[in-house]
CHARMM-style PDB file with segment names, atoms N, HN, CA, C and O in Angstrom:
ATOM      1  N   MET     1      91.649  16.938   7.376  1.00  0.00      PROA
ATOM      2  CA  MET     1      90.706  18.152   7.109  1.00  0.00      PROA
ATOM      3  C   MET     1      90.122  17.687   5.617  1.00  0.00      PROA
ATOM      4  O   MET     1      90.770  16.901   4.927  1.00  0.00      PROA
ATOM      5  N   THR     2      88.984  18.177   5.223  1.00  0.00      PROA
ATOM      6  HN  THR     2      88.457  18.816   5.784  1.00  0.00      PROA
ATOM      7  CA  THR     2      88.244  17.900   4.159  1.00  0.00      PROA
ATOM      8  C   THR     2      87.650  19.377   3.935  1.00  0.00      PROA
ATOM      9  O   THR     2      87.678  20.265   4.787  1.00  0.00      PROA
ATOM     10  N   ALA     3      87.081  19.496   2.586  1.00  0.00      PROA
ATOM     11  HN  ALA     3      87.058  18.774   1.894  1.00  0.00      PROA
ATOM     12  CA  ALA     3      86.629  20.878   2.300  1.00  0.00      PROA
ATOM     13  C   ALA     3      85.350  20.805   2.914  1.00  0.00      PROA
ATOM     14  O   ALA     3      84.566  21.625   2.436  1.00  0.00      PROA
ATOM     15  N   THR     4      84.756  19.902   4.060  1.00  0.00      PROA
ATOM     16  HN  THR     4      85.393  19.236   4.448  1.00  0.00      PROA
ATOM     17  CA  THR     4      83.465  20.295   4.524  1.00  0.00      PROA
ATOM     18  C   THR     4      84.115  20.112   6.156  1.00  0.00      PROA
ATOM     19  O   THR     4      83.387  20.394   7.108  1.00  0.00      PROA
ATOM     20  N   THR     5      85.185  19.741   6.326  1.00  0.00      PROA
ATOM     21  HN  THR     5      85.776  19.511   5.552  1.00  0.00      PROA
ATOM     22  CA  THR     5      85.557  19.747   8.160  1.00  0.00      PROA
ATOM     23  C   THR     5      86.378  20.989   8.637  1.00  0.00      PROA
ATOM     24  O   THR     5      87.444  21.028   8.023  1.00  0.00      PROA
ATOM     25  N   PRO     6      86.255  21.908   9.432  1.00  0.00      PROA
ATOM     26  CA  PRO     6      87.321  22.860   9.694  1.00  0.00      PROA
ATOM     27  C   PRO     6      88.638  22.196  10.026  1.00  0.00      PROA
ATOM     28  O   PRO     6      88.809  21.035  10.400  1.00  0.00      PROA
ATOM     29  N   PRO     7      89.586  23.193   9.813  1.00  0.00      PROA
ATOM     30  CA  PRO     7      90.863  22.566  10.120  1.00  0.00      PROA
ATOM     31  C   PRO     7      91.128  22.490  11.686  1.00  0.00      PROA
ATOM     32  O   PRO     7      90.445  23.270  12.349  1.00  0.00      PROA
ATOM     33  N   GLY     8      92.079  21.610  12.434  1.00  0.00      PROA
ATOM     34  HN  GLY     8      92.633  20.976  11.895  1.00  0.00      PROA
ATOM     35  CA  GLY     8      92.256  21.058  13.414  1.00  0.00      PROA
ATOM     36  C   GLY     8      93.416  22.187  13.941  1.00  0.00      PROA
ATOM     37  O   GLY     8      93.584  23.325  13.503  1.00  0.00      PROA
ATOM     38  N   ILE     9      94.015  21.629  14.815  1.00  0.00      PROA
ATOM     39  HN  ILE     9      93.879  20.705  15.171  1.00  0.00      PROA
ATOM     40  CA  ILE     9      95.146  22.461  15.632  1.00  0.00      PROA
ATOM     41  C   ILE     9      95.969  21.793  14.509  1.00  0.00      PROA
ATOM     42  O   ILE     9      96.145  22.482  13.505  1.00  0.00      PROA
ATOM     43  N   ALA    10      96.477  20.600  14.529  1.00  0.00      PROA
ATOM     44  HN  ALA    10      96.334  20.039  15.345  1.00  0.00      PROA
ATOM     45  CA  ALA    10      97.387  19.908  13.818  1.00  0.00      PROA
ATOM     46  C   ALA    10      97.757  20.546  12.446  1.00  0.00      PROA
ATOM     47  O   ALA    10      98.934  20.720  12.130  1.00  0.00      PROA
ATOM     48  N   ASP    11      96.402  20.991  11.400  1.00  0.00      PROA
ATOM     49  HN  ASP    11      95.445  20.850  11.657  1.00  0.00      PROA
ATOM     50  CA  ASP    11      96.311  21.416  10.385  1.00  0.00      PROA
ATOM     51  C   ASP    11      97.125  23.048  10.583  1.00  0.00      PROA
ATOM     52  O   ASP    11      97.974  23.486   9.806  1.00  0.00      PROA
ATOM     53  N   ILE    12      96.721  23.597  11.542  1.00  0.00      PROA
ATOM     54  HN  ILE    12      96.032  23.241  12.173  1.00  0.00      PROA
ATOM     55  CA  ILE    12      97.074  24.959  11.594  1.00  0.00      PROA
ATOM     56  C   ILE    12      98.663  24.743  11.835  1.00  0.00      PROA
ATOM     57  O   ILE    12      99.421  25.401  11.122  1.00  0.00      PROA
ATOM     58  N   HSD    13      99.165  23.933  12.719  1.00  0.00      PROA
ATOM     59  HN  HSD    13      98.548  23.398  13.298  1.00  0.00      PROA
ATOM     60  CA  HSD    13     100.866  23.835  13.307  1.00  0.00      PROA
ATOM     61  C   HSD    13     101.066  23.338  11.754  1.00  0.00      PROA
ATOM     62  O   HSD    13     101.614  24.281  11.184  1.00  0.00      PROA
ATOM     63  N   ALA    14     100.852  22.226  10.791  1.00  0.00      PROA
ATOM     64  HN  ALA    14     100.407  21.459  11.254  1.00  0.00      PROA
ATOM     65  CA  ALA    14     101.291  21.826   9.722  1.00  0.00      PROA
ATOM     66  C   ALA    14     101.590  23.358   8.690  1.00  0.00      PROA
ATOM     67  O   ALA    14     102.655  23.709   8.183  1.00  0.00      PROA
ATOM     68  N   ALA    15     100.450  23.937   8.640  1.00  0.00      PROA
ATOM     69  HN  ALA    15      99.585  23.652   9.053  1.00  0.00      PROA
ATOM     70  CA  ALA    15     100.530  24.872   7.630  1.00  0.00      PROA
ATOM     71  C   ALA    15     101.560  26.099   8.044  1.00  0.00      PROA
ATOM     72  O   ALA    15     102.193  26.787   7.244  1.00  0.00      PROA
ATOM     73  N   ALA    16     101.576  26.209   9.491  1.00  0.00      PROA
ATOM     74  HN  ALA    16     101.061  25.650  10.141  1.00  0.00      PROA
ATOM     75  CA  ALA    16     102.766  27.562   9.986  1.00  0.00      PROA
ATOM     76  C   ALA    16     104.196  26.960   9.567  1.00  0.00      PROA
ATOM     77  O   ALA    16     105.073  27.646   9.044  1.00  0.00      PROA
ATOM     78  N   ALA    17     104.330  25.502   9.882  1.00  0.00      PROA
ATOM     79  HN  ALA    17     103.617  24.945  10.307  1.00  0.00      PROA
ATOM     80  CA  ALA    17     105.554  24.844   9.468  1.00  0.00      PROA
ATOM     81  C   ALA    17     105.749  24.612   7.869  1.00  0.00      PROA
ATOM     82  O   ALA    17     106.923  24.655   7.503  1.00  0.00      PROA
ATOM     83  N   ARG    18     104.927  24.410   7.022  1.00  0.00      PROA
ATOM     84  HN  ARG    18     103.973  24.375   7.319  1.00  0.00      PROA
ATOM     85  CA  ARG    18     105.116  25.287   5.452  1.00  0.00      PROA
ATOM     86  C   ARG    18     105.552  26.247   5.554  1.00  0.00      PROA
ATOM     87  O   ARG    18     106.684  26.366   5.086  1.00  0.00      PROA
ATOM     88  N   LEU    19     104.952  27.380   6.170  1.00  0.00      PROA
ATOM     89  HN  LEU    19     104.032  27.282   6.550  1.00  0.00      PROA
ATOM     90  CA  LEU    19     105.044  28.814   5.726  1.00  0.00      PROA
ATOM     91  C   LEU    19     106.150  29.483   6.396  1.00  0.00      PROA
ATOM     92  O   LEU    19     106.315  30.688   6.207  1.00  0.00      PROA
ATOM     93  N   ALA    20     107.083  28.685   7.317  1.00  0.00      PROA
ATOM     94  HN  ALA    20     106.948  27.706   7.471  1.00  0.00      PROA
ATOM     95  CA  ALA    20     108.108  29.446   8.134  1.00  0.00      PROA
ATOM     96  C   ALA    20     109.153  29.714   7.106  1.00  0.00      PROA
ATOM     97  O   ALA    20     109.457  29.120   6.072  1.00  0.00      PROA
ATOM     98  N   GLY    21     109.584  30.717   7.657  1.00  0.00      PROA
ATOM     99  HN  GLY    21     109.337  31.200   8.497  1.00  0.00      PROA
ATOM    100  CA  GLY    21     110.623  31.517   6.588  1.00  0.00      PROA
ATOM    101  C   GLY    21     110.122  32.319   5.179  1.00  0.00      PROA
ATOM    102  O   GLY    21     110.612  33.323   4.663  1.00  0.00      PROA
ATOM    103  N   LEU    22     109.227  31.685   4.850  1.00  0.00      PROA
ATOM    104  HN  LEU    22     108.830  30.869   5.270  1.00  0.00      PROA
ATOM    105  CA  LEU    22     108.156  32.902   3.893  1.00  0.00      PROA
ATOM    106  C   LEU    22     107.535  34.320   4.328  1.00  0.00      PROA
ATOM    107  O   LEU    22     107.420  35.379   3.711  1.00  0.00      PROA
ATOM    108  N   ILE    23     107.228  33.980   5.453  1.00  0.00      PROA
ATOM    109  HN  ILE    23     107.321  33.119   5.954  1.00  0.00      PROA
ATOM    110  CA  ILE    23     106.057  35.340   5.615  1.00  0.00      PROA
ATOM    111  C   ILE    23     106.699  36.120   6.371  1.00  0.00      PROA
ATOM    112  O   ILE    23     107.402  35.757   7.315  1.00  0.00      PROA
ATOM    113  N   VAL    24     106.453  37.567   5.913  1.00  0.00      PROA
ATOM    114  HN  VAL    24     105.883  37.861   5.146  1.00  0.00      PROA
ATOM    115  CA  VAL    24     107.306  38.996   6.553  1.00  0.00      PROA
ATOM    116  C   VAL    24     106.309  39.383   7.298  1.00  0.00      PROA
ATOM    117  O   VAL    24     105.138  39.544   6.951  1.00  0.00      PROA
ATOM    118  N   GLU    25     106.775  39.530   8.311  1.00  0.00      PROA
ATOM    119  HN  GLU    25     107.726  39.399   8.592  1.00  0.00      PROA
ATOM    120  CA  GLU    25     105.702  40.010   9.461  1.00  0.00      PROA
ATOM    121  C   GLU    25     105.704  41.746   9.492  1.00  0.00      PROA
ATOM    122  O   GLU    25     106.786  42.333   9.487  1.00  0.00      PROA
ATOM    123  N   THR    26     104.560  42.419   9.520  1.00  0.00      PROA
ATOM    124  HN  THR    26     103.681  41.943   9.525  1.00  0.00      PROA
ATOM    125  CA  THR    26     104.485  43.947   9.116  1.00  0.00      PROA
ATOM    126  C   THR    26     104.107  44.454  10.669  1.00  0.00      PROA
ATOM    127  O   THR    26     104.212  43.619  11.567  1.00  0.00      PROA
ATOM    128  N   PRO    27     103.801  45.402  10.895  1.00  0.00      PROA
ATOM    129  CA  PRO    27     103.214  46.203  12.096  1.00  0.00      PROA
ATOM    130  C   PRO    27     101.877  46.288  11.549  1.00  0.00      PROA
ATOM    131  O   PRO    27     101.727  46.189  10.331  1.00  0.00      PROA
ATOM    132  N   LEU    28     100.808  46.475  12.385  1.00  0.00      PROA
ATOM    133  HN  LEU    28     100.929  46.556  13.374  1.00  0.00      PROA
ATOM    134  CA  LEU    28      99.549  46.720  12.332  1.00  0.00      PROA
ATOM    135  C   LEU    28      99.151  48.324  12.887  1.00  0.00      PROA
ATOM    136  O   LEU    28      99.337  48.666  14.055  1.00  0.00      PROA
ATOM    137  N   ILE    29      98.682  49.058  12.033  1.00  0.00      PROA
ATOM    138  HN  ILE    29      98.531  48.781  11.084  1.00  0.00      PROA
ATOM    139  CA  ILE    29      98.495  50.354  12.674  1.00  0.00      PROA
ATOM    140  C   ILE    29      96.801  50.318  13.048  1.00  0.00      PROA
ATOM    141  O   ILE    29      95.949  49.914  12.257  1.00  0.00      PROA
ATOM    142  N   GLU    30      96.523  50.829  14.423  1.00  0.00      PROA
ATOM    143  HN  GLU    30      97.216  51.157  15.065  1.00  0.00      PROA
ATOM    144  CA  GLU    30      94.911  50.934  14.540  1.00  0.00      PROA
ATOM    145  C   GLU    30      94.344  52.175  14.269  1.00  0.00      PROA
ATOM    146  O   GLU    30      94.960  53.200  14.562  1.00  0.00      PROA
ATOM    147  N   SER    31      93.329  52.208  13.786  1.00  0.00      PROA
ATOM    148  HN  SER    31      92.828  51.375  13.548  1.00  0.00      PROA
ATOM    149  CA  SER    31      92.916  53.600  13.527  1.00  0.00      PROA
ATOM    150  C   SER    31      91.487  54.059  14.259  1.00  0.00      PROA
ATOM    151  O   SER    31      90.315  53.837  13.956  1.00  0.00      PROA
ATOM    152  N   GLN    32      92.038  54.719  15.241  1.00  0.00      PROA
ATOM    153  HN  GLN    32      92.990  54.900  15.487  1.00  0.00      PROA
ATOM    154  CA  GLN    32      90.999  55.646  16.299  1.00  0.00      PROA
ATOM    155  C   GLN    32      89.654  55.955  15.512  1.00  0.00      PROA
ATOM    156  O   GLN    32      88.567  55.629  15.988  1.00  0.00      PROA
ATOM    157  N   GLU    33      89.753  56.485  14.501  1.00  0.00      PROA
ATOM    158  HN  GLU    33      90.636  56.750  14.114  1.00  0.00      PROA
ATOM    159  CA  GLU    33      88.802  57.119  13.695  1.00  0.00      PROA
ATOM    160  C   GLU    33      87.651  56.015  12.958  1.00  0.00      PROA
ATOM    161  O   GLU    33      86.443  56.172  12.784  1.00  0.00      PROA
ATOM    162  N   LEU    34      88.548  54.845  12.605  1.00  0.00      PROA
ATOM    163  HN  LEU    34      89.530  54.717  12.746  1.00  0.00      PROA
ATOM    164  CA  LEU    34      87.384  53.492  12.176  1.00  0.00      PROA
ATOM    165  C   LEU    34      87.239  52.896  13.350  1.00  0.00      PROA
ATOM    166  O   LEU    34      86.175  52.278  13.312  1.00  0.00      PROA
ATOM    167  N   ASN    35      88.008  52.702  14.851  1.00  0.00      PROA
ATOM    168  HN  ASN    35      88.873  53.203  14.882  1.00  0.00      PROA
ATOM    169  CA  ASN    35      87.180  52.282  15.734  1.00  0.00      PROA
ATOM    170  C   ASN    35      85.911  52.948  16.525  1.00  0.00      PROA
ATOM    171  O   ASN    35      85.016  52.406  17.174  1.00  0.00      PROA
ATOM    172  N   LYS    36      86.170  54.345  16.224  1.00  0.00      PROA
ATOM    173  HN  LYS    36      86.897  54.785  15.697  1.00  0.00      PROA
ATOM    174  CA  LYS    36      84.983  55.062  16.660  1.00  0.00      PROA
ATOM    175  C   LYS    36      83.383  54.698  15.636  1.00  0.00      PROA
ATOM    176  O   LYS    36      82.266  54.454  16.092  1.00  0.00      PROA
ATOM    177  N   ARG    37      83.860  54.789  13.998  1.00  0.00      PROA
ATOM    178  HN  ARG    37      84.768  54.988  13.628  1.00  0.00      PROA
ATOM    179  CA  ARG    37      82.984  54.679  13.514  1.00  0.00      PROA
ATOM    180  C   ARG    37      82.042  53.398  13.265  1.00  0.00      PROA
ATOM    181  O   ARG    37      80.877  53.316  12.875  1.00  0.00      PROA
ATOM    182  N   PHE    38      82.988  52.435  13.638  1.00  0.00      PROA
ATOM    183  HN  PHE    38      83.934  52.501  13.955  1.00  0.00      PROA
ATOM    184  CA  PHE    38      82.391  51.082  13.580  1.00  0.00      PROA
ATOM    185  C   PHE    38      82.149  50.313  15.128  1.00  0.00      PROA
ATOM    186  O   PHE    38      81.353  49.400  15.348  1.00  0.00      PROA
ATOM    187  N   GLY    39      82.830  50.791  15.851  1.00  0.00      PROA
ATOM    188  HN  GLY    39      83.477  51.532  15.672  1.00  0.00      PROA
ATOM    189  CA  GLY    39      82.236  50.528  17.285  1.00  0.00      PROA
ATOM    190  C   GLY    39      83.009  49.354  17.804  1.00  0.00      PROA
ATOM    191  O   GLY    39      82.553  48.588  18.653  1.00  0.00      PROA
ATOM    192  N   GLY    40      84.285  49.231  17.221  1.00  0.00      PROA
ATOM    193  HN  GLY    40      84.655  49.853  16.531  1.00  0.00      PROA
ATOM    194  CA  GLY    40      85.200  48.277  17.714  1.00  0.00      PROA
ATOM    195  C   GLY    40      86.553  48.391  17.287  1.00  0.00      PROA
ATOM    196  O   GLY    40      86.761  49.413  16.633  1.00  0.00      PROA
ATOM    197  N   ARG    41      87.450  47.712  17.448  1.00  0.00      PROA
ATOM    198  HN  ARG    41      87.281  46.882  17.980  1.00  0.00      PROA
ATOM    199  CA  ARG    41      88.803  47.570  17.232  1.00  0.00      PROA
ATOM    200  C   ARG    41      88.880  47.622  15.773  1.00  0.00      PROA
ATOM    201  O   ARG    41      88.060  46.911  15.192  1.00  0.00      PROA
ATOM    202  N   THR    42      89.667  48.292  15.069  1.00  0.00      PROA
ATOM    203  HN  THR    42      90.332  48.869  15.542  1.00  0.00      PROA
ATOM    204  CA  THR    42      90.271  47.946  13.559  1.00  0.00      PROA
ATOM    205  C   THR    42      91.503  48.489  13.588  1.00  0.00      PROA
ATOM    206  O   THR    42      92.014  49.512  14.042  1.00  0.00      PROA
ATOM    207  N   LEU    43      91.945  47.261  12.812  1.00  0.00      PROA
ATOM    208  HN  LEU    43      91.529  46.430  12.444  1.00  0.00      PROA
ATOM    209  CA  LEU    43      93.539  47.073  12.311  1.00  0.00      PROA
ATOM    210  C   LEU    43      93.615  46.921  10.990  1.00  0.00      PROA
ATOM    211  OT1 LEU    43      94.710  46.770  10.447  1.00  0.00      PROA
TER     212      LEU     43
END
């Protein structure tokens, strides 16, 4: 991967491995009001 090429699946897996144990997963809260206002799903 370079600055001009998008990351490939191997790059994504490598990044996930580097971040393992460092990321705290948090719940997503959906806003029905924003969904209506913007015409799509908003988290």
